[in-house]
A tleap script that builds the chain and sets N, CA, C and O, in Angstrom:
source leaprc.protein.ff14SB
mol = sequence {
  NMET ASN VAL ILE SER LEU PHE LEU TRP THR
  MET LEU ILE VAL ASN ILE LEU THR PHE VAL
  ALA TYR GLY ILE ASP LYS TRP LEU ALA VAL
  ARG GLY SER TRP ARG ILE SER GLU THR THR
  LEU LEU TRP LEU VAL THR LEU GLY GLY GLY
  ILE GLY ALA LEU ALA GLY MET LEU ALA PHE
  ARG HIE LYS THR LYS HIE VAL LYS PHE THR
  VAL GLY VAL PRO ALA ILE MET ILE THR GLU
  PHE ILE LEU ALA ASN ILE LEU LEU TYR MET
  ILE THR SER CGLN
}
set mol.1.N position { -24.416 3.159 -4.880 }
set mol.1.CA position { -23.273 2.096 -4.498 }
set mol.1.C position { -23.165 1.909 -3.011 }
set mol.1.O position { -22.768 2.872 -2.355 }
set mol.2.N position { -23.447 0.866 -2.443 }
set mol.2.CA position { -23.176 0.507 -1.198 }
set mol.2.C position { -21.514 0.772 -0.523 }
set mol.2.O position { -20.473 0.944 -1.157 }
set mol.3.N position { -21.708 0.734 0.877 }
set mol.3.CA position { -20.294 0.768 1.475 }
set mol.3.C position { -19.345 0.079 1.299 }
set mol.3.O position { -18.208 0.485 1.543 }
set mol.4.N position { -19.668 -1.448 0.709 }
set mol.4.CA position { -18.820 -2.396 0.459 }
set mol.4.C position { -18.040 -2.225 -0.761 }
set mol.4.O position { -16.812 -2.296 -0.806 }
set mol.5.N position { -18.865 -1.981 -1.816 }
set mol.5.CA position { -18.574 -1.463 -3.150 }
set mol.5.C position { -17.753 -0.501 -3.015 }
set mol.5.O position { -16.595 -0.883 -3.185 }
set mol.6.N position { -17.880 0.917 -2.710 }
set mol.6.CA position { -17.278 2.126 -1.982 }
set mol.6.C position { -15.697 1.695 -1.547 }
set mol.6.O position { -14.636 1.970 -2.109 }
set mol.7.N position { -15.967 0.907 -0.318 }
set mol.7.CA position { -14.523 0.253 0.143 }
set mol.7.C position { -13.473 -0.019 -0.800 }
set mol.7.O position { -12.371 0.517 -0.915 }
set mol.8.N position { -14.196 -1.269 -1.680 }
set mol.8.CA position { -13.461 -2.217 -2.223 }
set mol.8.C position { -12.794 -1.265 -3.804 }
set mol.8.O position { -11.679 -1.537 -4.248 }
set mol.9.N position { -13.694 -0.187 -4.459 }
set mol.9.CA position { -13.186 0.679 -5.192 }
set mol.9.C position { -12.052 1.561 -4.759 }
set mol.9.O position { -11.162 2.032 -5.467 }
set mol.10.N position { -12.209 1.674 -3.705 }
set mol.10.CA position { -11.065 3.064 -2.893 }
set mol.10.C position { -9.613 1.963 -2.571 }
set mol.10.O position { -8.429 2.296 -2.611 }
set mol.11.N position { -9.937 1.191 -2.392 }
set mol.11.CA position { -8.929 0.131 -1.935 }
set mol.11.C position { -8.165 -0.211 -3.293 }
set mol.11.O position { -6.966 -0.445 -3.443 }
set mol.12.N position { -9.200 -0.175 -4.253 }
set mol.12.CA position { -8.194 -0.591 -5.561 }
set mol.12.C position { -7.802 0.739 -6.650 }
set mol.12.O position { -7.369 0.498 -7.777 }
set mol.13.N position { -7.956 1.772 -6.289 }
set mol.13.CA position { -7.223 2.937 -6.412 }
set mol.13.C position { -6.376 3.387 -5.692 }
set mol.13.O position { -5.616 4.105 -6.342 }
set mol.14.N position { -6.062 3.311 -4.430 }
set mol.14.CA position { -5.272 3.636 -3.443 }
set mol.14.C position { -4.016 2.727 -3.867 }
set mol.14.O position { -2.879 3.190 -3.950 }
set mol.15.N position { -4.381 1.220 -4.158 }
set mol.15.CA position { -3.290 0.154 -4.565 }
set mol.15.C position { -2.827 0.742 -5.948 }
set mol.15.O position { -1.614 0.926 -6.045 }
set mol.16.N position { -3.475 1.009 -6.848 }
set mol.16.CA position { -2.561 1.318 -7.890 }
set mol.16.C position { -1.795 2.770 -7.915 }
set mol.16.O position { -0.777 2.980 -8.574 }
set mol.17.N position { -2.380 3.623 -7.183 }
set mol.17.CA position { -1.501 4.884 -6.878 }
set mol.17.C position { -0.352 4.224 -6.252 }
set mol.17.O position { 0.677 4.284 -6.926 }
set mol.18.N position { -0.258 3.518 -4.967 }
set mol.18.CA position { 0.717 2.940 -4.429 }
set mol.18.C position { 1.810 2.225 -5.382 }
set mol.18.O position { 3.028 2.381 -5.301 }
set mol.19.N position { 1.180 1.485 -6.213 }
set mol.19.CA position { 2.198 0.593 -7.060 }
set mol.19.C position { 2.985 1.628 -7.797 }
set mol.19.O position { 4.215 1.647 -7.846 }
set mol.20.N position { 1.977 2.706 -8.511 }
set mol.20.CA position { 2.787 3.665 -9.298 }
set mol.20.C position { 3.819 4.618 -8.682 }
set mol.20.O position { 4.620 5.319 -9.302 }
set mol.21.N position { 3.683 4.536 -7.539 }
set mol.21.CA position { 4.122 5.723 -6.723 }
set mol.21.C position { 5.748 4.910 -6.287 }
set mol.21.O position { 6.760 5.592 -6.127 }
set mol.22.N position { 5.748 3.652 -6.168 }
set mol.22.CA position { 6.977 3.124 -5.941 }
set mol.22.C position { 7.801 2.780 -7.234 }
set mol.22.O position { 9.010 2.556 -7.305 }
set mol.23.N position { 6.752 2.792 -8.362 }
set mol.23.CA position { 7.834 2.609 -9.613 }
set mol.23.C position { 8.353 3.673 -9.988 }
set mol.23.O position { 9.518 3.619 -10.383 }
set mol.24.N position { 7.560 5.122 -9.977 }
set mol.24.CA position { 8.075 6.569 -9.973 }
set mol.24.C position { 9.513 6.464 -9.071 }
set mol.24.O position { 10.652 6.659 -9.495 }
set mol.25.N position { 9.118 6.109 -7.754 }
set mol.25.CA position { 10.487 6.373 -6.741 }
set mol.25.C position { 11.704 5.499 -7.659 }
set mol.25.O position { 12.753 6.061 -7.974 }
set mol.26.N position { 11.486 4.416 -7.943 }
set mol.26.CA position { 12.474 3.255 -8.522 }
set mol.26.C position { 13.068 4.058 -9.557 }
set mol.26.O position { 14.280 4.261 -9.616 }
set mol.27.N position { 12.079 4.598 -10.520 }
set mol.27.CA position { 12.558 5.211 -11.540 }
set mol.27.C position { 13.553 6.485 -11.312 }
set mol.27.O position { 14.582 6.690 -11.956 }
set mol.28.N position { 12.916 7.485 -10.022 }
set mol.28.CA position { 14.125 8.459 -9.653 }
set mol.28.C position { 15.372 8.262 -9.017 }
set mol.28.O position { 16.392 8.925 -9.203 }
set mol.29.N position { 15.193 7.145 -8.127 }
set mol.29.CA position { 16.335 6.660 -7.697 }
set mol.29.C position { 17.353 6.144 -8.655 }
set mol.29.O position { 18.541 6.201 -8.338 }
set mol.30.N position { 16.966 5.617 -9.864 }
set mol.30.CA position { 18.042 5.217 -10.791 }
set mol.30.C position { 18.749 6.668 -11.656 }
set mol.30.O position { 19.784 6.935 -12.266 }
set mol.31.N position { 17.814 7.169 -11.367 }
set mol.31.CA position { 18.648 8.516 -12.309 }
set mol.31.C position { 19.092 9.549 -11.649 }
set mol.31.O position { 19.488 10.561 -12.227 }
set mol.32.N position { 19.072 9.350 -9.736 }
set mol.32.CA position { 19.899 10.016 -9.306 }
set mol.32.C position { 19.171 11.545 -8.710 }
set mol.32.O position { 19.717 12.486 -8.134 }
set mol.33.N position { 17.498 11.311 -9.177 }
set mol.33.CA position { 16.950 12.458 -8.706 }
set mol.33.C position { 16.085 12.643 -7.828 }
set mol.33.O position { 15.649 11.599 -7.342 }
set mol.34.N position { 15.636 13.651 -7.407 }
set mol.34.CA position { 14.611 13.883 -6.212 }
set mol.34.C position { 13.604 12.822 -6.104 }
set mol.34.O position { 12.908 12.445 -7.046 }
set mol.35.N position { 13.552 12.265 -4.668 }
set mol.35.CA position { 12.619 11.034 -4.566 }
set mol.35.C position { 11.643 11.322 -3.808 }
set mol.35.O position { 11.617 12.219 -2.966 }
set mol.36.N position { 10.564 10.358 -4.157 }
set mol.36.CA position { 9.583 9.984 -3.111 }
set mol.36.C position { 9.979 9.764 -1.620 }
set mol.36.O position { 10.464 8.675 -1.311 }
set mol.37.N position { 9.810 10.694 -0.715 }
set mol.37.CA position { 10.123 10.475 0.793 }
set mol.37.C position { 9.582 8.752 1.246 }
set mol.37.O position { 8.628 8.173 0.726 }
set mol.38.N position { 10.377 8.254 2.206 }
set mol.38.CA position { 10.019 6.696 2.576 }
set mol.38.C position { 8.814 6.880 3.453 }
set mol.38.O position { 8.076 5.909 3.614 }
set mol.39.N position { 8.480 8.250 4.154 }
set mol.39.CA position { 7.383 8.298 4.908 }
set mol.39.C position { 6.073 8.286 3.902 }
set mol.39.O position { 5.077 7.594 4.108 }
set mol.40.N position { 6.225 9.063 2.920 }
set mol.40.CA position { 4.924 9.270 1.761 }
set mol.40.C position { 4.443 7.763 1.398 }
set mol.40.O position { 3.262 7.445 1.256 }
set mol.41.N position { 5.779 6.706 1.246 }
set mol.41.CA position { 5.323 5.527 0.489 }
set mol.41.C position { 5.189 4.810 1.642 }
set mol.41.O position { 4.838 3.662 1.366 }
set mol.42.N position { 5.309 4.978 2.752 }
set mol.42.CA position { 5.049 4.054 3.933 }
set mol.42.C position { 3.284 4.586 4.358 }
set mol.42.O position { 2.411 3.773 4.662 }
set mol.43.N position { 3.075 6.027 4.288 }
set mol.43.CA position { 1.622 6.464 4.369 }
set mol.43.C position { 0.634 6.059 3.134 }
set mol.43.O position { -0.574 6.246 3.278 }
set mol.44.N position { 1.197 5.443 1.786 }
set mol.44.CA position { 0.228 5.197 1.067 }
set mol.44.C position { -0.064 4.019 1.184 }
set mol.44.O position { -1.121 3.671 0.658 }
set mol.45.N position { 0.897 2.810 2.033 }
set mol.45.CA position { 0.598 1.444 2.832 }
set mol.45.C position { -0.606 1.515 3.728 }
set mol.45.O position { -1.707 0.975 3.619 }
set mol.46.N position { -0.011 2.491 4.836 }
set mol.46.CA position { -0.917 2.749 6.031 }
set mol.46.C position { -2.486 3.159 5.403 }
set mol.46.O position { -3.435 2.819 6.110 }
set mol.47.N position { -2.752 3.784 4.269 }
set mol.47.CA position { -3.951 4.128 3.634 }
set mol.47.C position { -4.586 2.831 3.012 }
set mol.47.O position { -5.747 2.952 2.623 }
set mol.48.N position { -4.090 1.827 2.892 }
set mol.48.CA position { -4.641 0.768 2.224 }
set mol.48.C position { -4.057 0.281 0.975 }
set mol.48.O position { -4.671 -0.475 0.221 }
set mol.49.N position { -2.767 0.748 0.732 }
set mol.49.CA position { -2.190 0.262 -0.541 }
set mol.49.C position { -0.844 -0.862 -0.382 }
set mol.49.O position { 0.178 -0.833 -1.069 }
set mol.50.N position { -1.174 -1.874 0.759 }
set mol.50.CA position { -0.203 -2.577 0.938 }
set mol.50.C position { 0.186 -3.597 -0.240 }
set mol.50.O position { 1.345 -3.845 -0.573 }
set mol.51.N position { -0.986 -4.154 -0.825 }
set mol.51.CA position { -0.959 -4.735 -2.037 }
set mol.51.C position { -0.169 -4.008 -3.088 }
set mol.51.O position { 0.753 -4.642 -3.600 }
set mol.52.N position { -0.362 -2.908 -3.446 }
set mol.52.CA position { 0.358 -2.045 -4.462 }
set mol.52.C position { 1.616 -1.939 -4.077 }
set mol.52.O position { 2.486 -2.097 -4.934 }
set mol.53.N position { 2.027 -1.623 -2.577 }
set mol.53.CA position { 3.180 -1.665 -2.120 }
set mol.53.C position { 4.060 -2.859 -2.629 }
set mol.53.O position { 5.213 -2.800 -3.056 }
set mol.54.N position { 3.344 -3.831 -2.502 }
set mol.54.CA position { 4.248 -5.395 -2.251 }
set mol.54.C position { 4.347 -5.593 -4.059 }
set mol.54.O position { 5.302 -6.233 -4.500 }
set mol.55.N position { 3.635 -5.191 -4.726 }
set mol.55.CA position { 3.471 -5.504 -5.918 }
set mol.55.C position { 4.923 -4.429 -6.581 }
set mol.55.O position { 5.741 -4.855 -7.397 }
set mol.56.N position { 4.938 -3.317 -6.114 }
set mol.56.CA position { 5.572 -2.405 -6.629 }
set mol.56.C position { 6.998 -2.991 -6.080 }
set mol.56.O position { 7.877 -3.047 -6.940 }
set mol.57.N position { 7.268 -3.331 -5.072 }
set mol.57.CA position { 8.622 -3.708 -4.351 }
set mol.57.C position { 9.230 -4.599 -5.225 }
set mol.57.O position { 10.347 -4.340 -5.674 }
set mol.58.N position { 8.384 -6.051 -5.654 }
set mol.58.CA position { 8.576 -7.395 -6.353 }
set mol.58.C position { 9.003 -6.633 -7.721 }
set mol.58.O position { 10.159 -6.716 -8.136 }
set mol.59.N position { 8.096 -5.954 -8.334 }
set mol.59.CA position { 8.105 -5.333 -9.543 }
set mol.59.C position { 9.226 -4.745 -10.173 }
set mol.59.O position { 9.767 -5.131 -11.209 }
set mol.60.N position { 9.564 -3.672 -9.386 }
set mol.60.CA position { 10.668 -2.618 -9.540 }
set mol.60.C position { 12.093 -3.163 -9.068 }
set mol.60.O position { 13.152 -2.784 -9.566 }
set mol.61.N position { 11.988 -4.040 -8.110 }
set mol.61.CA position { 13.074 -4.534 -6.850 }
set mol.61.C position { 13.183 -3.206 -6.205 }
set mol.61.O position { 14.297 -2.702 -6.347 }
set mol.62.N position { 12.235 -2.428 -5.464 }
set mol.62.CA position { 12.625 -1.184 -5.078 }
set mol.62.C position { 12.405 -1.543 -3.328 }
set mol.62.O position { 11.718 -2.427 -2.816 }
set mol.63.N position { 13.001 -0.821 -2.881 }
set mol.63.CA position { 12.794 -0.943 -1.047 }
set mol.63.C position { 12.572 -2.650 -0.536 }
set mol.63.O position { 11.850 -3.131 0.337 }
set mol.64.N position { 13.370 -3.173 -1.335 }
set mol.64.CA position { 13.534 -4.944 -0.820 }
set mol.64.C position { 14.556 -4.929 0.005 }
set mol.64.O position { 14.459 -5.854 0.812 }
set mol.65.N position { 15.464 -4.303 0.152 }
set mol.65.CA position { 16.778 -4.246 1.145 }
set mol.65.C position { 16.522 -3.595 2.596 }
set mol.65.O position { 17.370 -3.697 3.482 }
set mol.66.N position { 15.168 -2.844 2.806 }
set mol.66.CA position { 15.038 -1.721 3.904 }
set mol.66.C position { 14.064 -2.859 4.642 }
set mol.66.O position { 13.123 -3.415 4.075 }
set mol.67.N position { 14.439 -3.068 5.887 }
set mol.67.CA position { 13.863 -3.796 6.738 }
set mol.67.C position { 12.504 -3.138 7.311 }
set mol.67.O position { 11.651 -3.855 7.833 }
set mol.68.N position { 12.324 -1.602 7.179 }
set mol.68.CA position { 11.011 -1.098 7.593 }
set mol.68.C position { 9.823 -1.492 6.319 }
set mol.68.O position { 8.609 -1.489 6.524 }
set mol.69.N position { 10.392 -1.782 5.149 }
set mol.69.CA position { 9.473 -2.022 4.185 }
set mol.69.C position { 9.367 -3.455 3.941 }
set mol.69.O position { 8.267 -3.794 3.505 }
set mol.70.N position { 10.213 -4.377 4.104 }
set mol.70.CA position { 10.167 -5.767 4.207 }
set mol.70.C position { 9.494 -6.566 5.085 }
set mol.70.O position { 8.991 -7.672 4.890 }
set mol.71.N position { 9.551 -5.624 6.476 }
set mol.71.CA position { 9.141 -6.026 7.598 }
set mol.71.C position { 7.475 -4.834 7.875 }
set mol.71.O position { 6.411 -5.414 8.090 }
set mol.72.N position { 7.486 -4.108 7.851 }
set mol.72.CA position { 6.551 -2.914 8.036 }
set mol.72.C position { 5.539 -3.134 6.953 }
set mol.72.O position { 4.379 -3.154 7.366 }
set mol.73.N position { 5.711 -3.311 5.602 }
set mol.73.CA position { 4.486 -3.355 4.710 }
set mol.73.C position { 3.534 -4.650 4.770 }
set mol.73.O position { 2.326 -4.545 4.560 }
set mol.74.N position { 4.119 -5.813 5.053 }
set mol.74.CA position { 3.191 -6.767 5.497 }
set mol.74.C position { 2.973 -6.652 6.770 }
set mol.74.O position { 1.929 -7.285 6.928 }
set mol.75.N position { 3.343 -6.186 7.932 }
set mol.75.CA position { 2.656 -5.974 9.608 }
set mol.75.C position { 1.765 -5.111 8.873 }
set mol.75.O position { 0.673 -5.679 8.873 }
set mol.76.N position { 1.683 -3.926 8.194 }
set mol.76.CA position { 0.640 -2.854 8.308 }
set mol.76.C position { -0.493 -3.759 7.467 }
set mol.76.O position { -1.662 -3.825 7.848 }
set mol.77.N position { -0.020 -4.415 6.331 }
set mol.77.CA position { -1.440 -5.222 6.000 }
set mol.77.C position { -1.741 -6.260 6.788 }
set mol.77.O position { -2.957 -6.432 6.875 }
set mol.78.N position { -1.271 -6.804 7.225 }
set mol.78.CA position { -1.900 -7.900 8.392 }
set mol.78.C position { -3.053 -7.057 9.314 }
set mol.78.O position { -4.220 -7.406 9.492 }
set mol.79.N position { -2.450 -5.969 9.793 }
set mol.79.CA position { -3.183 -5.099 10.898 }
set mol.79.C position { -4.282 -4.906 10.177 }
set mol.79.O position { -5.277 -5.539 10.530 }
set mol.80.N position { -4.387 -4.027 9.037 }
set mol.80.CA position { -5.229 -3.740 8.257 }
set mol.80.C position { -6.648 -4.758 7.943 }
set mol.80.O position { -7.853 -4.594 8.135 }
set mol.81.N position { -5.908 -5.751 7.426 }
set mol.81.CA position { -6.631 -7.006 6.933 }
set mol.81.C position { -8.076 -7.286 8.059 }
set mol.81.O position { -9.301 -7.168 8.013 }
set mol.82.N position { -6.749 -7.827 9.273 }
set mol.82.CA position { -7.938 -7.761 10.342 }
set mol.82.C position { -8.891 -6.428 10.986 }
set mol.82.O position { -9.956 -6.515 11.597 }
set mol.83.N position { -8.217 -5.353 10.669 }
set mol.83.CA position { -9.469 -4.083 11.011 }
set mol.83.C position { -10.419 -4.391 10.078 }
set mol.83.O position { -11.552 -4.513 10.544 }
set mol.84.N position { -10.262 -4.602 8.538 }
set mol.84.CA position { -11.079 -4.497 7.536 }
set mol.84.C position { -12.021 -5.653 7.734 }
set mol.84.O position { -13.058 -5.630 7.071 }
set mol.85.N position { -11.823 -6.593 8.497 }
set mol.85.CA position { -12.573 -7.707 8.386 }
set mol.85.C position { -13.657 -7.498 9.809 }
set mol.85.O position { -14.823 -7.895 9.794 }
set mol.86.N position { -13.137 -6.936 10.774 }
set mol.86.CA position { -13.839 -6.833 11.749 }
set mol.86.C position { -14.689 -5.598 11.719 }
set mol.86.O position { -15.623 -5.515 12.516 }
set mol.87.N position { -14.454 -4.667 10.899 }
set mol.87.CA position { -15.283 -3.738 10.265 }
set mol.87.C position { -16.542 -4.113 9.434 }
set mol.87.O position { -17.654 -3.587 9.476 }
set mol.88.N position { -16.080 -5.206 8.627 }
set mol.88.CA position { -16.907 -5.739 7.470 }
set mol.88.C position { -17.810 -6.653 8.374 }
set mol.88.O position { -18.962 -6.663 7.939 }
set mol.89.N position { -17.682 -7.245 9.237 }
set mol.89.CA position { -18.172 -8.160 10.360 }
set mol.89.C position { -19.450 -7.015 10.848 }
set mol.89.O position { -20.636 -7.228 10.596 }
set mol.90.N position { -19.100 -6.153 11.365 }
set mol.90.CA position { -20.113 -5.022 12.033 }
set mol.90.C position { -20.826 -4.601 11.300 }
set mol.90.O position { -21.952 -4.349 11.728 }
set mol.91.N position { -20.554 -4.350 10.000 }
set mol.91.CA position { -21.322 -3.475 9.015 }
set mol.91.C position { -22.462 -4.631 8.538 }
set mol.91.O position { -23.655 -4.420 8.751 }
set mol.92.N position { -22.005 -5.854 7.887 }
set mol.92.CA position { -22.958 -6.839 7.531 }
set mol.92.C position { -23.682 -7.471 8.841 }
set mol.92.O position { -24.568 -8.240 8.469 }
set mol.93.N position { -23.626 -7.423 9.683 }
set mol.93.CA position { -24.343 -7.937 10.720 }
set mol.93.C position { -25.401 -7.241 11.538 }
set mol.93.O position { -25.976 -7.500 12.595 }
set mol.94.N position { -25.449 -6.165 10.567 }
set mol.94.CA position { -26.274 -5.225 11.495 }
set mol.94.C position { -28.131 -5.870 10.643 }
set mol.94.O position { -29.193 -5.399 11.050 }
savepdb mol mol.pdb
quit
């Protein structure tokens, strides 16, 4: 497995986990139960789960009124996209 394949599989797994985490947090919120911390949800985005986070926010209508999520998640995603493309360029240009 090459570096690019490993990266893509890792991103897929992180995004699925992030989507599930947003769904679980919404489910817990509706029931007034213990919650997943906002810090944890944002760390999942920082680890590459931005697409899963946005999908979870839209699918579960969760965290859509919080500026740190509606602005922060896309900002993190854009930053990661730029960094990933720089890294990809560096790897493939050798």
